[in-house]
C-alpha positions in Angstrom: -15.8 33.7 -3.6 -15.3 30.2 -2.1 -14.4 30.0 1.6 -11.5 27.6 1.3 -10.6 28.2 5.0 -13.5 25.8 5.7 -11.4 23.1 4.0 -8.3 24.2 5.9 -6.5 25.3 2.9 -4.0 28.1 2.0 -2.9 29.4 -1.4 0.5 28.3 -2.6 2.3 30.6 -5.0 4.3 29.0 -7.9 5.8 30.4 -11.1 2.7 29.1 -12.9 0.3 30.9 -10.5 -1.6 30.0 -7.4 -2.8 26.6 -6.2 -4.4 25.4 -3.0 -2.6 23.3 -0.4 -4.4 21.8 2.6 -2.4 20.6 5.6 -3.4 18.5 8.6 -1.3 16.9 11.4 -2.1 13.7 13.2 -0.1 13.4 16.5 1.2 9.9 17.4 -1.0 9.5 20.5 -4.2 10.1 18.4 -3.3 7.4 15.9 -4.6 3.8 16.4 -2.0 1.6 18.0 -2.4 -1.3 15.6 -0.7 -0.5 12.4 0.7 2.8 13.6 3.9 3.9 11.9 5.2 4.7 15.4 6.2 1.0 15.6 8.4 1.5 12.6 9.9 4.6 14.2 11.0 2.5 17.1 12.0 -0.6 15.1 13.6 1.1 12.1 12.2 1.5 8.5 13.1 -1.5 6.3 11.2 -1.3 2.9 13.5 -3.9 1.5 11.6 -6.5 3.5 8.6 -5.8 1.4 10.3 -5.2 -1.9 14.0 -6.0 -2.4 14.2 -3.2 -5.0 13.7 -0.6 -2.2 16.7 0.6 -0.3 16.6 0.0 3.5 18.8 3.0 4.1 16.1 5.6 3.5 15.0 7.4 6.7 11.2 7.2 7.5 11.0 11.0 7.4 12.0 10.9 3.7 9.3 8.4 2.7 6.2 9.9 1.0 2.9 8.0 1.0 0.9 9.1 -2.0 -2.8 8.7 -3.1 -4.7 10.6 -5.8 -8.3 11.3 -6.6 -9.1 11.7 -10.3 -11.8 12.9 -12.7 -12.0 9.3 -14.1 -10.6 5.8 -13.9 -8.9 5.5 -17.2 -5.2 6.2 -17.9 -5.9 8.4 -20.8 -4.8 12.0 -21.3 -8.3 13.2 -20.3 -8.0 11.9 -16.7 -6.8 14.6 -14.3 -5.6 14.1 -10.7 -7.6 17.0 -9.1 -6.4 16.0 -5.6 -2.9 14.6 -4.7 -2.4 13.6 -1.1 1.1 13.3 0.4 1.7 11.9 3.9 4.9 11.6 5.8 6.1 11.0 9.3 7.7 13.6 11.5 8.9 13.4 15.1 5.4 14.2 16.5 3.2 12.2 14.1 2.0 12.2 10.5 1.8 15.3 8.3 -0.7 15.3 5.5 -0.6 17.7 2.5 -3.3 17.7 -0.1 -2.8 19.6 -3.4 -6.2 20.5 -4.6 -7.1 21.7 -8.1 -9.8 24.4 -7.8 -10.0 24.8 -11.6 -8.3 23.0 -14.5 -6.3 26.2 -15.2 -4.4 25.7 -12.0 -3.0 22.3 -12.9 0.5 23.5 -13.9 0.7 25.3 -10.5 -0.5 22.2 -8.7 2.1 20.0 -10.4 4.9 22.6 -9.7 3.9 22.7 -6.0 3.8 18.9 -5.9 7.3 18.6 -7.5 8.6 21.2 -5.1 7.2 19.2 -2.1 8.5 15.9 -3.3 12.1 17.1 -3.7 12.7 16.1 0.0 11.9 12.4 -0.3 13.8 9.2 -1.2 11.0 6.6 -1.4 7.3 6.7 -2.6 4.7 4.3 -1.1 1.4 3.7 -2.9 -1.4 1.1 -3.2 -1.6 0.1 -6.8 0.3 3.2 -7.7 2.5 1.4 -10.2 -0.5 0.9 -12.4 -2.6 4.0 -11.6 -1.4 6.9 -9.5 2.2 7.3 -10.8 1.3 6.8 -14.6 -1.4 9.5 -14.3 0.9 11.9 -12.4 3.6 11.3 -15.0 1.3 12.1 -17.9 0.0 15.2 -16.1 3.5 16.5 -15.5 4.4 15.9 -19.2 1.2 17.6 -20.4 1.9 20.6 -18.2 5.7 20.7 -19.0 6.7 20.3 -15.4 9.9 18.6 -14.5 9.1 15.9 -11.9 12.3 13.9 -11.1 10.6 12.5 -8.0 8.6 10.1 -10.3 11.9 8.1 -10.7 12.3 7.6 -6.9 12.3 4.0 -5.4 8.7 2.9 -5.3 7.0 0.5 -2.8 3.6 -0.6 -4.0 1.8 -2.3 -1.1 -0.7 -4.0 -3.4 1.8 -6.6 -4.4 2.7 -8.1 -0.9 -1.0 -7.9 0.1 -2.1 -9.7 -3.0 0.6 -12.4 -2.7 -0.4 -13.3 0.9 -4.2 -12.9 0.8 -5.3 -13.2 -2.8 -6.9 -16.7 -2.2 -8.5 -15.7 1.1 -10.2 -12.4 0.4 -12.9 -11.5 -2.1 -10.6 -8.8 -3.5 -7.4 -7.0 -2.5 -8.7 -3.4 -2.7 -7.3 -0.9 -0.2 -10.7 -0.8 1.5 -10.7 -4.6 2.0 -7.1 -4.6 3.3 -7.6 -1.8 5.8 -10.7 -3.5 7.1 -9.1 -7.0 7.4 -5.7 -5.9 8.7 -6.3 -2.6 10.5 -10.0 -3.0 11.6 -10.9 0.2 9.9 -14.7 0.7 9.3 -15.5 3.9 7.5 -18.7 5.3 9.1 -19.0 8.1 6.5 -17.3 7.7 3.2 -17.8 8.4 -0.5 -17.2 5.4 -2.8 -14.5 5.6 -5.4 -17.1 5.9 -8.2 -18.6 9.0 -6.5 -15.4 11.0 -6.4 -15.4 12.3 -10.0 -19.1 13.2 -9.7 -18.5 15.1 -6.5 -15.7 17.1 -8.2 -17.9 17.9 -11.2 -20.5 19.2 -8.7 -17.8 21.3 -7.0 -16.8 22.9 -10.4 -20.4 23.5 -11.5 -21.8 24.8 -8.2 -18.6 26.5 -6.9 -19.5 25.0 -3.5 -17.0 23.2 -1.2 -19.6 20.9 0.3 -19.1 18.0 -2.2 -15.4 18.0 -1.6 -15.4 17.7 2.2 -16.0 13.9 2.1 -13.6 13.5 -0.8 -10.8 15.1 1.3 -11.7 12.8 4.2 -11.7 9.8 1.9 -8.2 10.7 0.6 -6.9 11.3 4.1 -8.2 7.9 5.3 -6.7 6.2 2.3 -3.3 7.7 3.3 -3.6 6.9 7.0 -4.5 3.3 6.1 -1.6 3.2 3.7 0.8 4.1 6.5 -0.9 1.6 8.9 -0.6 -1.2 6.3 3.1 -0.4 5.9 3.6 -1.0 9.6 1.6 -4.2 9.7 3.3 -5.6 6.6 6.8 -4.8 7.8 6.1 -6.6 11.0 4.8 -9.6 9.0 7.8 -9.8 6.7 10.3 -9.2 9.5 12.5 -12.3 9.9 12.5 -11.8 13.7 8.7 -11.8 13.8 6.9 -14.2 16.2 3.9 -16.3 15.3 1.9 -13.2 14.4 -1.4 -15.0 14.8 -1.8 -16.1 11.2 -4.2 -18.7 10.1 -2.7 -21.7 8.2 -3.9 -20.3 4.8 -2.3 -16.9 5.7 0.9 -18.7 6.7 1.1 -20.4 3.4 0.4 -17.1 1.6 3.3 -15.5 3.6 5.6 -18.5 2.5 4.7 -17.8 -1.1 5.5 -14.1 -0.7 8.9 -14.9 0.9 9.7 -17.4 -1.8 9.0 -14.8 -4.5 11.4 -12.4 -2.7 14.2 -15.0 -2.7 14.0 -15.5 1.1 14.0 -19.3 0.8 15.3 -20.2 4.3 12.6 -18.1 5.9 10.1 -19.6 3.5 11.0 -23.1 4.7 10.6 -22.1 8.4 7.1 -20.7 7.7 6.1 -23.7 5.7 7.2 -26.0 8.6 5.1 -23.9 10.9 2.1 -24.3 8.6 2.7 -28.1 8.4 2.8 -28.4 12.2 -0.9 -27.1 12.3 -2.0 -30.2 10.4 -4.2 -30.3 7.3 -6.6 -27.4 7.9 -7.0 -25.9 4.4 -7.2 -27.1 0.8 -3.9 -25.4 0.1 -2.1 -27.8 2.4 -1.0 -30.2 -0.3 0.3 -27.5 -2.6 2.2 -25.9 0.3 3.8 -29.2 1.1 4.9 -29.7 -2.5 6.6 -26.3 -2.3 8.3 -27.3 1.0 9.5 -30.6 -0.6 11.0 -28.8 -3.6 12.9 -26.5 -1.2 14.1 -29.3 1.0 15.3 -31.3 -2.0 17.3 -28.3 -3.1 18.9 -28.2 0.4 19.5 -32.0 0.4 17.2 -32.5 3.4 16.0 -35.9 2.0 14.7 -37.4 5.3 12.3 -34.5 5.9 11.3 -34.6 2.3 10.7 -38.3 2.5 8.4 -37.9 5.5 6.3 -35.4 3.6 6.1 -37.7 0.6 5.0 -40.6 2.8 2.4 -38.4 4.5 0.9 -37.3 1.2 1.1 -40.8 -0.3 -1.1 -42.1 2.5 -3.6 -39.3 2.2 -7.1 -39.2 0.7 -6.4 -36.8 -2.1 -5.7 -38.8 -5.3 -3.5 -36.1 -7.0 -1.4 -35.7 -3.9 -0.9 -39.5 -3.7 0.1 -39.7 -7.3 2.5 -36.8 -7.0 4.1 -38.2 -3.8 4.5 -41.6 -5.2 
């Protein structure tokens, strides 16, 4: 038989049979300072800053960070979430629980164990989970006839604020790119996403845990990065933030994100800060057009006029035409 103790797992009994749950705890002192959720513990959890649809009243201990590993990348009924990772904060650090499917016959038990664990949360945080993780988990719960009310919880998808701020600056907005750029995470040993289904197939065929070890680590790092990105983004979107060390292009990206969330006064302040840097990026003219539109709405005609004159005297023909 397989030695699942090597994976750190224990069997979890449900009405549909047994499934495997793997638990790990990461104490606060062992987590990297930058992007640690401990900053949110001190400052207070405010998901509404990132997505106005999320309630700010939810306690951090009742927030679940979720990431899944699947047998494929399609959203069809044949794609199975063989590993579901759930991370949450407790007073001493971060607790990770991974629900592993040892065989497809255990899927109903896995989904029951997951639903039982998720009953204690108020908010779900994912990265692109609105288009991938949650639809797959919803279909798997339906197929296995498992009631999963947690799928209707408030959902914070971090891909959207990341993409709004950095989409024009990064080659892509994948989680691996975001964790590297914002958290400084460099994965020394990691399996690529395309390898994950192949490793699970090897595990099923060979009945050997070895192919799964790096998959479990990959999933754990995804969740730790998800928690870290949450802390960084909350600091970035905090109205009491300082300069935050953003480049001009990032400053304009933040302004765009604030405008899309209806925080227009803060958007004006961020755009003014970007303007004070001078013309450093090609996005300068577009950002100034956004600033002028907001100033006109407020009736700040003198400041708007100064920007019009600046652009009218510039070298960019389209900006001159627009300003005039």
